[in-house]
N, CA and C of each residue as an Amber inpcrd file, in Angstrom:
protein
   609
   0.8460000  -1.1930000   0.0000000   0.0000000   0.0000000   0.0000000
   0.8810000   1.2430000   0.0000000   0.5610000   2.1650000  -0.8580000
   1.2900000   3.4230000  -0.9490000   0.4200000   4.5230000  -0.3880000
   0.9330000   5.2440000   0.6060000   0.1260000   6.2590000   1.2880000
   0.8810000   7.5700000   1.3170000   0.2350000   8.6180000   0.8690000
   0.8630000   9.9280000   0.7950000   0.0320000  10.9300000   1.5670000
   0.6820000  11.7220000   2.3960000   0.0010000  12.8190000   3.0700000
   0.5480000  14.1200000   2.5130000  -0.3250000  14.9130000   1.9410000
   0.0680000  16.1970000   1.3840000  -0.0330000  17.2360000   2.4820000
   1.0900000  17.7220000   2.9510000   1.0840000  18.6970000   4.0340000
   0.7300000  20.0700000   3.4880000   0.0520000  20.8520000   4.3090000
  -0.3080000  22.2050000   3.9390000   0.7830000  23.1460000   4.4270000
   1.4370000  23.8150000   3.5160000   2.5660000  24.6680000   3.8540000
   2.1140000  26.1110000   4.0150000   2.5330000  26.7210000   5.1020000
   2.1490000  28.0990000   5.3680000   2.9390000  29.0390000   4.4760000
   2.2360000  29.9130000   3.7840000   2.8770000  30.9200000   2.9520000
   2.3090000  32.2740000   3.3440000   2.7880000  33.2970000   2.6790000
   2.2930000  34.6320000   2.9730000   0.7920000  34.7000000   2.7420000
   0.0860000  35.3230000   3.6660000  -1.3770000  35.3740000   3.6140000
  -1.8250000  36.7980000   3.3290000  -2.8160000  36.9050000   2.4990000
  -3.3570000  38.2160000   2.1750000  -4.5630000  38.4910000   3.0580000
  -4.6110000  39.6650000   3.6450000  -5.7310000  40.0350000   4.4970000
  -6.5970000  41.0460000   3.7620000  -7.8570000  40.7490000   3.6290000
  -8.7910000  41.6370000   2.9670000 -10.0150000  41.7880000   3.8340000
 -10.2980000  43.0080000   4.2470000 -11.4490000  43.2700000   5.1000000
 -11.4230000  42.3830000   6.3430000 -10.2240000  42.1620000   6.9230000
 -10.0880000  41.3940000   8.1430000 -10.0310000  39.8930000   7.9470000
 -10.1080000  39.4050000   6.7060000 -10.1010000  37.9610000   6.4580000
  -8.7500000  37.5370000   5.8860000  -8.1700000  36.4740000   6.4530000
  -6.9160000  35.9300000   5.9430000  -7.2280000  34.7550000   5.0310000
  -6.4890000  34.6340000   3.9460000  -6.7390000  33.5700000   2.9770000
  -5.4360000  32.9280000   2.5260000  -5.5530000  31.7010000   2.0950000
  -4.4270000  31.0130000   1.4570000  -4.9780000  30.1240000   0.3550000
  -4.4470000  30.2690000  -0.8620000  -4.8550000  29.4560000  -1.9920000
  -3.6610000  28.6720000  -2.5070000  -3.9390000  27.4640000  -2.9480000
  -2.8800000  26.6160000  -3.4930000  -3.5090000  25.6170000  -4.4520000
  -2.7070000  25.0100000  -5.2910000  -3.1550000  23.9740000  -6.2130000
  -2.2640000  22.7570000  -6.0450000  -2.8720000  21.6070000  -5.8230000
  -2.1570000  20.3510000  -5.6400000  -2.4900000  19.4500000  -6.8200000
  -1.4690000  18.9040000  -7.4640000  -1.6530000  18.0500000  -8.6340000
  -1.0150000  16.6860000  -8.3840000  -1.7240000  15.6330000  -8.7630000
  -1.1890000  14.2850000  -8.6510000  -1.6210000  13.4680000  -9.8620000
  -0.7510000  12.5670000 -10.3010000  -1.0640000  11.6250000 -11.3650000
  -0.8820000  10.2120000 -10.8290000  -1.8780000   9.3640000 -11.0490000
  -1.8360000   7.9770000 -10.6080000  -1.8080000   7.0830000 -11.8520000
  -0.7480000   6.3100000 -12.0060000  -0.5930000   5.4560000 -13.1770000
  -1.3180000   4.1300000 -12.9870000  -1.5000000   3.4120000 -14.0990000
  -2.1240000   2.0810000 -14.0720000  -3.4330000   2.1000000 -13.2900000
  -4.3170000   3.0300000 -13.6500000  -5.5340000   3.2620000 -12.8780000
  -6.7260000   2.4420000 -13.3300000  -6.6520000   1.8030000 -14.4740000
  -7.7970000   1.0390000 -14.9770000  -8.1630000  -0.0690000 -13.9960000
  -9.4550000  -0.1800000 -13.7080000  -9.9210000  -1.2170000 -12.8050000
  -9.8800000  -0.8420000 -11.3400000  -9.3390000   0.3060000 -11.0070000
  -9.2760000   0.7230000  -9.6090000 -10.4310000   1.6650000  -9.2780000
 -10.9470000   1.5570000  -8.0680000 -11.9990000   2.4470000  -7.5980000
 -11.3920000   3.7710000  -7.1600000 -12.0500000   4.8600000  -7.5040000
 -11.6060000   6.1870000  -7.0900000 -12.6030000   6.7380000  -6.0910000
 -12.1120000   7.0920000  -4.9140000 -12.9520000   7.6460000  -3.8540000
 -12.4610000   9.0420000  -3.4870000 -13.3980000   9.9930000  -3.4400000
 -13.0950000  11.3500000  -2.9830000 -14.0610000  11.6740000  -1.8580000
 -13.5380000  11.8900000  -0.6660000 -14.3440000  12.1940000   0.5160000
 -14.0160000  13.6160000   0.9450000 -14.8530000  14.5400000   0.5150000
 -14.6540000  15.9590000   0.7690000 -15.6730000  16.4220000   1.8030000
 -15.5290000  17.6480000   2.2890000 -16.5080000  18.2330000   3.2090000
 -16.9860000  19.5760000   2.6740000 -16.0400000  20.4870000   2.4170000
 -16.3700000  21.8160000   1.9110000 -15.8230000  21.9430000   0.4940000
 -16.7120000  22.0090000  -0.5110000 -16.2440000  22.1920000  -1.8720000
 -16.8540000  21.2170000  -2.8470000 -16.4590000  21.3470000  -4.1000000
 -17.0570000  20.5920000  -5.1950000 -16.1580000  19.4500000  -5.6460000
 -16.7580000  18.5190000  -6.4090000 -16.0260000  17.4090000  -7.0120000
 -16.4770000  17.2940000  -8.4660000 -15.5400000  17.3450000  -9.3870000
 -15.8310000  17.2010000 -10.8140000 -14.9910000  16.0670000 -11.3680000
 -15.6630000  15.0740000 -11.9710000 -14.9660000  13.9100000 -12.5290000
 -15.3560000  13.7690000 -13.9950000 -14.3510000  13.6410000 -14.8680000
 -14.5710000  13.5090000 -16.3030000 -13.7860000  12.3150000 -16.8290000
 -14.4090000  11.5300000 -17.7010000 -13.7210000  10.3890000 -18.3000000
 -12.7370000  10.8560000 -19.3660000 -11.6170000  10.1410000 -19.4680000
 -10.6760000  10.3800000 -20.5750000 -10.1380000   9.0420000 -21.0570000
  -9.3660000   9.0540000 -22.1360000  -8.9300000   7.8270000 -22.7850000
  -7.6380000   7.2590000 -22.2120000  -7.0120000   7.9510000 -21.3000000
  -5.7390000   7.4840000 -20.7450000  -5.9630000   6.4660000 -19.6210000
  -4.8920000   5.7410000 -19.2810000  -4.9290000   4.7570000 -18.2030000
  -4.3960000   5.3650000 -16.9010000  -4.7240000   6.6070000 -16.6740000
  -4.2690000   7.3150000 -15.4820000  -5.4420000   8.0370000 -14.8230000
  -5.2520000   8.3670000 -13.5700000  -6.1490000   9.2980000 -12.8810000
  -5.3630000  10.5870000 -12.6720000  -5.9080000  11.6660000 -13.1780000
  -5.2870000  12.9810000 -13.0300000  -6.1000000  13.7880000 -12.0180000
  -5.4610000  14.2040000 -10.9340000  -6.1520000  14.9590000  -9.8960000
  -5.6060000  16.3730000  -9.7880000  -6.5220000  17.3390000  -9.7400000
  -6.1840000  18.7160000  -9.4110000  -7.0600000  19.1150000  -8.2280000
  -6.4370000  19.5170000  -7.1390000  -7.1660000  19.9710000  -5.9540000
  -6.8850000  21.4470000  -5.7510000  -7.9020000  22.2630000  -5.9420000
  -7.7710000  23.7050000  -5.7250000  -8.1690000  24.0120000  -4.2900000
  -7.2050000  24.4250000  -3.5180000  -7.3710000  24.6550000  -2.0870000
  -7.5680000  26.1530000  -1.8160000  -8.5850000  26.4850000  -1.0400000
  -8.8860000  27.8790000  -0.7040000  -9.2660000  27.9370000   0.7750000
  -8.3150000  28.3280000   1.6080000  -8.5640000  28.4470000   3.0430000
  -8.8880000  29.8980000   3.3820000  -9.9330000  30.0770000   4.1870000
 -10.3320000  31.4160000   4.6070000 -10.5670000  31.4310000   6.1120000
 -10.1110000  32.5150000   6.7660000 -10.2330000  32.6120000   8.2150000
 -10.4730000  34.0500000   8.6200000 -10.9150000  34.2130000   9.8710000
 -11.1730000  35.5640000  10.3860000  -9.8960000  36.3840000  10.4740000
  -8.7860000  35.7400000  10.7950000  -7.5040000  36.4410000  10.9070000
  -6.3830000  35.4490000  10.6500000  -5.1560000  35.9410000  10.6770000
  -4.0180000  35.0980000  10.3310000  -3.7790000  34.0090000  11.3670000
  -4.0620000  34.2930000  12.6230000  -3.9060000  33.2740000  13.6590000
  -4.8310000  32.0920000  13.4130000  -6.0800000  32.4040000  13.0730000
  -7.0380000  31.3450000  12.7700000  -6.6170000  30.5730000  11.5150000
  -6.0740000  31.2760000  10.5490000  -5.6270000  30.6240000   9.3280000
  -4.4930000  29.6430000   9.6090000  -3.5510000  30.0450000  10.4380000
  -2.4480000  29.1530000  10.7840000  -2.9620000  27.9100000  11.5000000
  -3.9750000  28.0730000  12.3340000  -4.5690000  26.9240000  13.0020000
  -5.1650000  25.9580000  11.9810000  -5.8720000  26.5090000  10.9900000
  -6.4620000  25.6670000   9.9530000  -5.3830000  24.9080000   9.1860000
  -4.2870000  25.5760000   8.8640000  -3.2120000  24.9430000   8.1170000
  -2.5390000  23.8340000   8.9170000  -2.5300000  23.9760000  10.2380000
  -1.9700000  22.9270000  11.0840000  -2.9090000  21.7240000  11.2030000
  -4.2150000  21.9740000  11.2300000  -5.1660000  20.9330000  11.6050000
  -5.8260000  20.2190000  10.4180000  -5.7270000  20.7830000   9.2320000
  -6.3840000  20.1910000   8.0640000  -5.3240000  19.6390000   7.1200000
  -5.5840000  18.4560000   6.5950000  -4.6420000  17.8710000   5.6560000
  -5.4010000  17.1050000   4.5730000  -4.7430000  16.9360000   3.4550000
  -5.2590000  16.1330000   2.3510000  -4.5470000  14.7950000   2.3950000
  -5.2860000  13.7570000   2.7340000  -4.7210000  12.4280000   2.9230000
  -5.0430000  11.5730000   1.6920000  -4.0180000  11.1030000   1.0120000
  -4.1800000  10.3120000  -0.2050000  -3.6080000   8.9200000   0.0230000
  -4.4540000   7.9080000  -0.1700000  -4.0370000   6.5210000  -0.0070000
  -4.2080000   5.7910000  -1.3360000  -3.1560000   5.1270000  -1.7790000
  -3.1670000   4.4230000  -3.0480000  -2.8580000   2.9530000  -2.8220000
  -3.7510000   2.0680000  -3.3000000  -3.5350000   0.6290000  -3.2210000
  -3.6870000   0.0290000  -4.6130000  -3.5510000  -1.2890000  -4.6910000
  -3.6860000  -1.9640000  -5.9830000  -5.1120000  -1.9010000  -6.5020000
  -6.0740000  -1.7360000  -5.6050000  -7.4830000  -1.7540000  -6.0170000
  -8.1620000  -0.3890000  -5.9700000  -7.5210000   0.6120000  -5.3870000
  -8.2210000   1.8820000  -5.2640000  -7.3270000   3.0620000  -4.9640000
  -7.9160000   4.2340000  -5.1740000  -7.2850000   5.5130000  -4.8480000
  -8.2710000   6.2830000  -3.9780000  -7.8550000   6.6300000  -2.7690000
  -8.7340000   7.3170000  -1.8280000  -8.1560000   8.6940000  -1.5110000
  -8.9770000   9.7150000  -1.7300000  -8.5920000  11.1080000  -1.4840000
  -9.5120000  11.6230000  -0.3860000  -8.9360000  11.9920000   0.7530000
  -9.7160000  12.2520000   1.9640000  -9.2710000  13.5700000   2.5940000
 -10.2270000  14.4870000   2.7830000  -9.9350000  15.7500000   3.4700000
 -10.1780000  15.5310000   4.9560000  -9.1090000  15.6380000   5.7510000
  -9.1930000  15.3390000   7.1680000  -8.9960000  16.6100000   7.9920000
  -9.6790000  16.6660000   9.1360000  -9.5740000  17.8130000  10.0160000
 -10.4630000  17.6580000  11.2260000 -10.4950000  18.6340000  12.1150000
 -11.2920000  18.5250000  13.3460000 -12.7870000  18.4260000  13.0960000
 -13.2620000  18.8500000  11.9320000 -14.6800000  18.7330000  11.6060000
 -15.0990000  17.2790000  11.4180000 -14.1390000  16.3520000  11.3760000
 -14.4490000  14.9250000  11.2930000 -14.6780000  14.3080000  12.6760000
 -14.3620000  15.0500000  13.7410000 -14.4570000  14.5230000  15.1030000
 -15.8860000  14.6530000  15.6090000 -16.6490000  13.5820000  15.5230000
 -18.0550000  13.6300000  15.9250000 -18.2310000  13.8330000  17.4250000
 -17.2930000  13.3190000  18.2280000 -17.4480000  13.4090000  19.6750000
 -17.2780000  14.8400000  20.1820000 -16.5530000  15.6610000  19.4240000
 -16.2830000  17.0280000  19.8750000 -16.8320000  18.0330000  18.8850000
 -17.8740000  17.6360000  18.1340000 -18.3460000  18.4450000  17.0070000
 -18.8120000  19.8320000  17.4500000 -19.6630000  19.9100000  18.4520000
 -20.2210000  21.2000000  18.8600000 -19.1450000  22.1370000  19.3770000
 -18.2220000  21.5910000  20.1710000 -17.1450000  22.4240000  20.6950000
 -16.2850000  22.9710000  19.5640000 -15.9530000  22.1180000  18.6440000
 -15.1040000  22.5540000  17.5340000 -15.7920000  23.6220000  16.6990000
 -17.0660000  23.4960000  16.4700000 -17.7690000  24.4800000  15.6420000
 -17.8290000  25.8420000  16.3150000 -17.9380000  25.8690000  17.6320000
 -17.9540000  27.1580000  18.3200000 -16.6100000  27.8630000  18.2100000
 -15.5270000  27.0630000  18.2830000 -14.1930000  27.6520000  18.3050000
 -13.5910000  27.8410000  16.9140000 -14.1960000  27.2600000  15.9050000
 -13.6140000  27.2850000  14.5640000 -14.0750000  28.5240000  13.8120000
 -13.0980000  29.3410000  13.4040000 -13.3880000  30.5600000  12.6510000
 -12.6430000  30.5290000  11.3100000 -12.6560000  29.3770000  10.6860000
 -12.0160000  29.2090000   9.3900000 -12.7740000  28.1560000   8.6020000
 -12.5200000  28.1530000   7.2830000 -13.1740000  27.2080000   6.3910000
 -12.1760000  26.6960000   5.3640000 -11.9760000  25.3730000   5.3200000
 -11.0500000  24.7900000   4.3430000 -11.8080000  24.2900000   3.1120000
 -11.7860000  25.0500000   2.0550000 -12.4960000  24.6890000   0.8260000
 -11.5540000  23.9620000  -0.1250000 -11.9990000  22.8000000  -0.6170000
 -11.2800000  22.0600000  -1.6510000 -12.2230000  21.8320000  -2.8250000
 -11.8100000  22.2430000  -4.0040000 -12.5200000  21.9290000  -5.2420000
 -11.6590000  20.9440000  -6.0240000 -12.1900000  19.7260000  -6.2020000
 -11.4430000  18.6680000  -6.8670000 -11.8660000  18.5450000  -8.3230000
 -10.8810000  18.3730000  -9.2010000 -11.1110000  18.0770000 -10.6090000
 -10.2980000  16.8260000 -10.9520000 -10.9980000  15.7870000 -11.4310000
 -10.3270000  14.5380000 -11.7480000 -10.6690000  14.0760000 -13.1490000
  -9.6730000  13.4770000 -13.8150000  -9.8840000  12.7660000 -15.0710000
  -9.5730000  11.3040000 -14.8120000 -10.4920000  10.4220000 -15.2260000
 -10.3690000   9.0040000 -14.9060000 -10.6630000   8.1620000 -16.1470000
 -10.2080000   6.8950000 -16.1820000 -10.6430000   5.9890000 -17.2630000
 -12.1530000   5.8110000 -17.2390000 -12.7520000   5.6080000 -18.3790000
 -14.2150000   5.6180000 -18.4930000 -14.8890000   4.5520000 -17.6330000
 -14.2570000   3.3950000 -17.4330000 -14.8750000   2.3030000 -16.6940000
 -14.6640000   2.4000000 -15.1790000 -14.1150000   3.4810000 -14.7070000
 -13.7830000   3.6140000 -13.2860000 -15.0250000   3.6090000 -12.4040000
 -14.9610000   2.8620000 -11.3030000 -15.9930000   2.9290000 -10.2720000
 -15.6930000   4.1000000  -9.3470000 -16.7450000   4.8300000  -8.9680000
 -16.5690000   6.0660000  -8.2160000 -17.3130000   6.0310000  -6.8850000
 -16.6740000   6.6010000  -5.8570000 -17.3270000   6.8920000  -4.5870000
 -17.0130000   8.3560000  -4.2680000 -18.0250000   9.2100000  -4.3600000
 -17.8130000  10.6470000  -4.2450000 -18.7130000  11.2110000  -3.1580000
 -18.1410000  12.0280000  -2.2980000 -18.9160000  12.5980000  -1.1990000
 -18.4370000  14.0080000  -0.8970000 -19.3990000  14.9470000  -0.7610000
 -19.1140000  16.2530000  -0.1910000 -20.3240000  16.6670000   0.6160000
 -20.1980000  17.7480000   1.3720000 -21.2620000  18.1300000   2.2900000
 -21.8540000  19.4860000   1.9410000 -21.0010000  20.4940000   1.7260000
 -21.5310000  21.8340000   1.5230000 -20.5610000  22.6650000   0.6900000
 -21.0450000  23.7940000   0.2120000 -20.2380000  24.7480000  -0.5640000
 -19.7660000  24.1880000  -1.8930000 -20.5040000  23.2170000  -2.4580000
 -20.0830000  22.6990000  -3.7420000 -21.0350000  21.6710000  -4.3100000
 -20.8720000  21.3850000  -5.5960000 -21.6860000  20.4140000  -6.3120000
 -20.8180000  19.2280000  -6.7270000 -21.4830000  18.1590000  -7.1660000
 -20.7840000  16.9930000  -7.6950000 -21.1820000  16.8230000  -9.1550000
 -20.1920000  16.7750000 -10.0440000 -20.4160000  16.6140000 -11.4790000
 -19.6260000  15.4030000 -11.9780000 -20.2950000  14.5060000 -12.6980000
 -19.6420000  13.3490000 -13.3090000 -20.0390000  13.3170000 -14.7740000
 -19.0470000  13.1850000 -15.6630000 -19.3130000  13.1990000 -17.1000000
 -18.5680000  12.0570000 -17.7870000 -19.3100000  11.2580000 -18.5670000
 -18.7080000  10.2750000 -19.4520000 -18.2470000   8.9840000 -18.8130000
 -18.5530000   8.7790000 -17.5320000 -18.0810000   7.5870000 -16.8270000
 -19.1370000   6.4880000 -16.9120000 -18.7220000   5.2520000 -17.1520000
 -19.6640000   4.1490000 -17.2810000 -19.5160000   3.1020000 -16.1930000
 -18.6680000   3.3450000 -15.1950000 -18.5230000   2.4320000 -14.0770000
 -19.5980000   2.6500000 -13.0320000 -19.6120000   1.7960000 -12.0160000
 -20.5600000   1.9500000 -10.9090000 -20.2180000   3.2090000 -10.1070000
 -21.2110000   3.7220000  -9.3800000 -20.9860000   4.9720000  -8.6530000
 -21.8430000   5.0330000  -7.3940000 -21.2820000   5.7050000  -6.3870000
 -21.9860000   6.1060000  -5.1720000 -21.6710000   7.5850000  -4.9670000
 -22.6750000   8.4330000  -5.1270000 -22.4810000   9.8720000  -5.0700000
 -23.3520000  10.4440000  -3.9640000 -22.7620000  11.2800000  -3.1140000
 -23.5010000  11.8500000  -1.9920000 -23.1450000  13.3180000  -1.8280000
 -24.1770000  14.1450000  -1.6500000 -24.0130000  15.5570000  -1.3320000
 -25.0530000  15.8940000  -0.2760000 -24.9290000  17.0490000   0.3370000
 -25.9400000  17.5070000   1.2930000 -26.5130000  18.8430000   0.8370000
 -25.6640000  19.8290000   0.6710000 -26.1120000  21.1590000   0.2480000
 -25.5270000  21.4770000  -1.1230000 -26.1190000  20.8920000  -2.1650000
 -25.6050000  21.1400000  -3.5000000 -26.1840000  20.1880000  -4.5190000
 -25.8390000  20.4210000  -5.7710000 -26.3390000  19.6460000  -6.9010000
 -25.5790000  18.3380000  -7.0470000 -26.2230000  17.3900000  -7.7280000
 -25.5590000  16.2140000  -8.2650000 -25.9250000  16.1390000  -9.7410000
 -24.9390000  16.2150000 -10.6170000 -25.1410000  16.1640000 -12.0610000
 -24.3500000  14.9950000 -12.6330000 -25.0500000  14.0510000 -13.2460000
 -24.4360000  12.8970000 -13.8950000 -24.7690000  12.9910000 -15.3830000
 -23.7560000  13.1900000 -16.2120000 -23.9720000  13.4640000 -17.6310000
 -23.2850000  12.4110000 -18.4930000 -24.0320000  11.8610000 -19.4590000
 -23.4730000  10.9150000 -20.4190000 -22.8420000   9.7140000 -19.7160000
 -23.5660000   9.1570000 -18.7300000 -23.0400000   8.0400000 -17.9650000
 -23.6560000   6.7340000 -18.4470000 -23.0730000   5.5960000 -18.0230000
 -23.5900000   4.3180000 -18.4830000 -23.7060000   3.2670000 -17.4010000
 -23.2870000   3.5790000 -16.1970000 -23.2880000   2.5890000 -15.1350000
 -24.4750000   2.6960000 -14.2100000 -24.5880000   1.7170000 -13.3040000
 -25.6310000   1.7160000 -12.2850000 -25.0320000   2.1840000 -10.9610000
 -25.9070000   2.7210000 -10.0980000 -25.4160000   3.1840000  -8.8120000
 -26.4270000   4.0450000  -8.1060000 -25.9480000   4.8580000  -7.1610000
 -26.8260000   5.7000000  -6.3530000 -26.3140000   7.1280000  -6.3300000
 -27.2580000   8.0690000  -6.2530000 -26.9420000   9.4920000  -6.1180000
 -27.9320000  10.0810000  -5.1320000 -27.4100000  10.7300000  -4.0890000
 -28.2510000  11.2500000  -3.0230000 -27.8000000  12.6540000  -2.6740000
 -28.7540000  13.5580000  -2.4910000 -28.4790000  14.8610000  -1.9110000
 -29.6810000  15.2570000  -1.0700000 -29.5460000  16.3370000  -0.3170000
 -30.6410000  16.8020000   0.5410000 -31.1940000  18.1160000   0.0130000
 -30.3500000  19.1140000  -0.0820000 -30.7790000  20.4350000  -0.5390000
 -30.1780000  20.7140000  -1.9150000 -30.8310000  20.1900000  -2.9410000
 -30.3410000  20.4000000  -4.2850000 -30.9580000  19.4100000  -5.2460000
 -30.8610000  19.6870000  -6.5340000 -31.4320000  18.7940000  -7.5550000
 -30.4740000  17.6840000  -7.9540000 -31.0270000  16.6600000  -8.5860000
 -30.2480000  15.5990000  -9.2020000 -30.6470000  15.5140000 -10.6680000
 -29.6690000  15.6010000 -11.5530000 -29.8870000  15.4620000 -12.9940000
 -29.0000000  14.3280000 -13.4920000 -29.5790000  13.3570000 -14.1680000
 -28.8180000  12.2150000 -14.6790000 -29.2020000  11.9440000 -16.1170000
 -28.2090000  11.8910000 -17.0070000 -28.4150000  11.5900000 -18.4150000
 -27.5800000  10.3670000 -18.7720000 -28.2410000   9.3280000 -19.2940000
 -27.5750000   8.0630000 -19.6030000 -27.3300000   7.9460000 -21.1000000
 -26.1260000   7.5010000 -21.4570000 -25.8320000   7.2370000 -22.8640000
 -26.1810000   5.8080000 -23.2370000 -26.3090000   4.9280000 -22.2320000
 -26.7250000   3.5450000 -22.4630000 -27.5310000   3.0890000 -21.2580000
 -28.3460000   2.0720000 -21.4600000 -29.1780000   1.5810000 -20.3660000
 -28.3260000   0.8280000 -19.3460000 -28.3930000   1.2100000 -18.0810000
 -27.6120000   0.5110000 -17.0590000 -28.1620000  -0.8880000 -16.8250000
 -27.2890000  -1.8200000 -16.4690000 -27.7050000  -3.2020000 -16.2540000
 -28.0240000  -3.5090000 -14.7980000 -27.7430000  -2.5730000 -13.8940000
 -28.0040000  -2.7830000 -12.4720000 -29.0390000  -1.8200000 -11.9420000
 -29.2400000  -1.8650000 -10.6320000 -30.2350000  -1.0190000  -9.9790000
 -29.7560000   0.4270000  -9.8760000 -30.7310000   1.3320000  -9.9080000
 -30.4790000   2.7590000  -9.7310000 -31.2040000   3.2460000  -8.4880000
 -30.5700000   4.1500000  -7.7620000 -31.2170000   4.7710000  -6.6020000
 -30.8700000   6.2520000  -6.6060000 -31.8850000   7.0890000  -6.8090000
 -31.7100000   8.5330000  -6.7720000 -32.6340000   9.1010000  -5.6980000
 -32.1080000  10.0050000  -4.8840000 -32.9280000  10.5640000  -3.8110000
 -32.5140000  11.9920000  -3.5080000 -33.5100000  12.8900000  -3.4060000
 -33.2890000  14.2440000  -2.9250000 -34.4700000  14.6330000  -2.0550000
 -34.2690000  15.5970000  -1.1790000 -35.3370000  16.0560000  -0.2790000
 -35.8770000  17.4010000  -0.7550000 -34.9970000  18.3670000  -0.9060000
 -35.4080000  19.7060000  -1.3500000 -34.7810000  19.9910000  -2.7090000
 -35.3620000  19.4240000  -3.7560000 -34.8230000  19.6480000  -5.0910000
 -35.5180000  18.7680000  -6.1040000 -35.2780000  19.0590000  -7.3670000
 -35.9000000  18.2960000  -8.4440000 -35.0780000  17.0590000  -8.7710000
 -35.7080000  16.1210000  -9.4470000 -35.0480000  14.9030000  -9.8870000
 -35.4110000  14.6710000 -11.3490000 -34.4020000  14.6830000 -12.2260000
 -34.6290000  14.4980000 -13.6570000 -33.6670000  13.4490000 -14.1880000
 -34.2110000  12.4650000 -14.9100000 -33.3710000  11.4490000 -15.5380000
 -33.7450000  11.3000000 -16.9960000 -32.7640000  11.0260000 -17.8380000
 -32.9810000  10.8380000 -19.2690000 -32.2830000   9.5530000 -19.7060000
 -33.0250000   8.6790000 -20.4150000 -32.4810000   7.4020000 -20.8500000
 -32.5870000   7.3130000 -22.3730000 -31.7110000   6.5250000 -23.0170000
 -31.8440000   6.3180000 -24.4510000 -33.0840000   5.4670000 -24.7460000
 -33.5290000   5.4860000 -25.9780000 -34.7300000   4.7340000 -26.3740000
 -34.5400000   3.2390000 -26.1000000
C-alpha cells in the first residue's frame, strides 16, 4: 500500500477586510488506474470527474482556506490535511480535520473561525468505479463515466452526464440530474429532499 500525506505549507497570507486567505493547487497523477476504484471524501467544496482515454487518474485539488484572521488561518493549516491513499485496487482522497471529530463536534464548531475549501477536478478511465462525497459549498459533477458509482451531497447539486453505469446518487438540498448514454444493467437509486429529480435514458 502506498500512502501519501500532502502537508499544507504556510505561505504569505493576504488580508482583505479582516479575512486571511491562502490558496494553493495540488496536482497528482496515478498510473495504471484502470480497474481501480476512485474515492473522494470531501466536506467543503465541489467534485468534478470527467472520463478520458488514458490509463491514469489525473487529480487537481484547488485549495482555498479562509479565516477571520491570520492566527485562525495558521490553526487551519496545522489541523487540516489532504490524505491520499493508493492501493492496488483503489485511490482514496480524503480531506481530514477537526470537523471529522463527531465526539467534539459542537465544541469545535464554536471555536472554529475558518473554512477549508477544496474543489477537486479529476480525469479518470471511463470504466472507473466512483465513490464521491461532499457536504456543503459545492456540487458533484460526473461526465462520461460508465462504471458503478456512489455519489452523496448535502447542500448542492448532483449532475451525472453521459453516464452508463448503475449506482446511487443522493443529496438533501439540491437537484439531481442524470443523463444516460446507455441503459444501465443494475439497480439505480436517486434521492433528494429539497430539489428536483430528472433522468434521461436512451430509447
